[in-house]
TORBA-558120 format. One record per residue (C-alpha): x, y, z; residue number from 1. Coordinates in steps of 0.5 Angstrom, whole numbers, plus 500, padded with zeros to 3 digits. Layout:
residues N
+-----+-----+-----+-----+
:  xx :  yy :  zz :   i :
+-----+-----+-----+-----+
:   X :   Y :   Z : NUM :
...
+-----+-----+-----+-----+
//
This chain:
residues 177
+-----+-----+-----+-----+
:  xx :  yy :  zz :   i :
+-----+-----+-----+-----+
: 778 : 433 : 430 :   1 :
: 780 : 438 : 435 :   2 :
: 783 : 434 : 441 :   3 :
: 780 : 437 : 448 :   4 :
: 785 : 440 : 452 :   5 :
: 784 : 439 : 460 :   6 :
: 787 : 443 : 465 :   7 :
: 791 : 439 : 470 :   8 :
: 790 : 441 : 477 :   9 :
: 786 : 447 : 480 :  10 :
: 786 : 454 : 478 :  11 :
: 784 : 461 : 481 :  12 :
: 782 : 467 : 477 :  13 :
: 782 : 473 : 481 :  14 :
: 782 : 479 : 475 :  15 :
: 778 : 480 : 469 :  16 :
: 785 : 479 : 465 :  17 :
: 786 : 472 : 468 :  18 :
: 779 : 470 : 466 :  19 :
: 781 : 472 : 459 :  20 :
: 788 : 469 : 459 :  21 :
: 785 : 462 : 462 :  22 :
: 779 : 463 : 457 :  23 :
: 784 : 464 : 451 :  24 :
: 787 : 457 : 452 :  25 :
: 780 : 454 : 451 :  26 :
: 780 : 448 : 456 :  27 :
: 775 : 443 : 455 :  28 :
: 776 : 441 : 463 :  29 :
: 779 : 442 : 469 :  30 :
: 781 : 436 : 473 :  31 :
: 781 : 440 : 480 :  32 :
: 777 : 446 : 482 :  33 :
: 775 : 452 : 479 :  34 :
: 775 : 458 : 483 :  35 :
: 773 : 465 : 481 :  36 :
: 773 : 471 : 485 :  37 :
: 775 : 478 : 485 :  38 :
: 772 : 485 : 485 :  39 :
: 775 : 486 : 478 :  40 :
: 771 : 480 : 474 :  41 :
: 765 : 482 : 470 :  42 :
: 765 : 477 : 464 :  43 :
: 766 : 470 : 464 :  44 :
: 764 : 469 : 457 :  45 :
: 771 : 467 : 455 :  46 :
: 770 : 461 : 459 :  47 :
: 765 : 458 : 455 :  48 :
: 769 : 452 : 452 :  49 :
: 769 : 449 : 459 :  50 :
: 765 : 442 : 459 :  51 :
: 767 : 439 : 466 :  52 :
: 770 : 441 : 473 :  53 :
: 773 : 435 : 476 :  54 :
: 772 : 438 : 483 :  55 :
: 769 : 444 : 485 :  56 :
: 766 : 450 : 482 :  57 :
: 767 : 456 : 486 :  58 :
: 764 : 463 : 485 :  59 :
: 765 : 468 : 490 :  60 :
: 766 : 475 : 492 :  61 :
: 765 : 477 : 485 :  62 :
: 762 : 484 : 487 :  63 :
: 761 : 486 : 479 :  64 :
: 759 : 479 : 476 :  65 :
: 751 : 480 : 474 :  66 :
: 751 : 473 : 471 :  67 :
: 754 : 467 : 470 :  68 :
: 754 : 467 : 462 :  69 :
: 760 : 463 : 459 :  70 :
: 759 : 457 : 464 :  71 :
: 753 : 454 : 460 :  72 :
: 757 : 449 : 457 :  73 :
: 759 : 446 : 464 :  74 :
: 755 : 439 : 464 :  75 :
: 758 : 436 : 470 :  76 :
: 762 : 439 : 477 :  77 :
: 765 : 433 : 481 :  78 :
: 764 : 435 : 488 :  79 :
: 761 : 442 : 490 :  80 :
: 758 : 448 : 486 :  81 :
: 759 : 454 : 491 :  82 :
: 756 : 461 : 489 :  83 :
: 758 : 466 : 495 :  84 :
: 758 : 473 : 497 :  85 :
: 757 : 475 : 489 :  86 :
: 753 : 482 : 491 :  87 :
: 750 : 484 : 484 :  88 :
: 749 : 477 : 482 :  89 :
: 742 : 477 : 479 :  90 :
: 742 : 470 : 474 :  91 :
: 745 : 463 : 474 :  92 :
: 742 : 462 : 468 :  93 :
: 749 : 461 : 465 :  94 :
: 749 : 454 : 469 :  95 :
: 744 : 451 : 464 :  96 :
: 748 : 446 : 461 :  97 :
: 749 : 443 : 468 :  98 :
: 746 : 436 : 469 :  99 :
: 750 : 433 : 475 : 100 :
: 753 : 436 : 482 : 101 :
: 757 : 430 : 485 : 102 :
: 756 : 433 : 492 : 103 :
: 753 : 440 : 494 : 104 :
: 750 : 446 : 492 : 105 :
: 751 : 452 : 496 : 106 :
: 748 : 458 : 494 : 107 :
: 749 : 464 : 500 : 108 :
: 750 : 471 : 500 : 109 :
: 748 : 473 : 493 : 110 :
: 743 : 479 : 495 : 111 :
: 740 : 480 : 488 : 112 :
: 739 : 473 : 486 : 113 :
: 732 : 473 : 484 : 114 :
: 732 : 466 : 481 : 115 :
: 735 : 459 : 480 : 116 :
: 733 : 458 : 473 : 117 :
: 739 : 455 : 470 : 118 :
: 739 : 449 : 475 : 119 :
: 733 : 445 : 471 : 120 :
: 738 : 440 : 468 : 121 :
: 740 : 437 : 475 : 122 :
: 736 : 432 : 478 : 123 :
: 740 : 429 : 484 : 124 :
: 745 : 432 : 489 : 125 :
: 749 : 427 : 492 : 126 :
: 749 : 431 : 499 : 127 :
: 746 : 438 : 501 : 128 :
: 743 : 444 : 498 : 129 :
: 744 : 450 : 502 : 130 :
: 740 : 456 : 500 : 131 :
: 741 : 462 : 505 : 132 :
: 741 : 470 : 505 : 133 :
: 739 : 470 : 498 : 134 :
: 734 : 476 : 500 : 135 :
: 731 : 477 : 493 : 136 :
: 730 : 470 : 491 : 137 :
: 723 : 469 : 490 : 138 :
: 722 : 462 : 487 : 139 :
: 725 : 455 : 487 : 140 :
: 724 : 455 : 480 : 141 :
: 730 : 451 : 477 : 142 :
: 730 : 446 : 482 : 143 :
: 724 : 442 : 479 : 144 :
: 728 : 437 : 476 : 145 :
: 731 : 435 : 483 : 146 :
: 728 : 428 : 485 : 147 :
: 733 : 426 : 490 : 148 :
: 738 : 430 : 495 : 149 :
: 742 : 424 : 499 : 150 :
: 744 : 429 : 505 : 151 :
: 740 : 435 : 507 : 152 :
: 736 : 441 : 505 : 153 :
: 737 : 448 : 508 : 154 :
: 733 : 454 : 506 : 155 :
: 734 : 460 : 511 : 156 :
: 734 : 468 : 510 : 157 :
: 731 : 468 : 503 : 158 :
: 726 : 473 : 506 : 159 :
: 723 : 474 : 499 : 160 :
: 721 : 467 : 497 : 161 :
: 714 : 466 : 496 : 162 :
: 713 : 458 : 496 : 163 :
: 717 : 452 : 495 : 164 :
: 713 : 450 : 488 : 165 :
: 720 : 449 : 485 : 166 :
: 721 : 443 : 489 : 167 :
: 715 : 439 : 486 : 168 :
: 719 : 433 : 484 : 169 :
: 723 : 432 : 490 : 170 :
: 722 : 425 : 492 : 171 :
: 727 : 424 : 497 : 172 :
: 731 : 428 : 502 : 173 :
: 736 : 423 : 506 : 174 :
: 737 : 427 : 512 : 175 :
: 734 : 434 : 515 : 176 :
: 730 : 439 : 512 : 177 :
+-----+-----+-----+-----+
//
């Protein structure tokens, strides 16, 4: 039997080489935060051994990342999923294994993101969902499993968004919409 390797603490990956070196270690989890940021990062495929993140998953300012393939085995993020400022990110289908987000889902300034498919396994967000300045986002498909948002739901500056049908199963928002 293979004993899962867990990285104790947080890790920041800022180059493609750092992504590859960390991925080669085949960690199944991270107890802290995983931050991926950097203009030279193009491929997250070697991170596919990751199954859990104790705190946050932050992917931001990765100007060359077009998708999150490689993160598909992550099923739980303890606090926040924050996707911010990824100029060429088109798809988050790489998050399709995710079924639990402890606090917030923040997707902001991903100008080419067209879809939220990949989040279909998430049924509850303990605090807030914020979608802002995702100019090419045309639908909320991918959020159809969310039934409860304990905090607030904010959607702003998503000018291509056609409707809110992706929230068809939303039963409760705790604070503000």
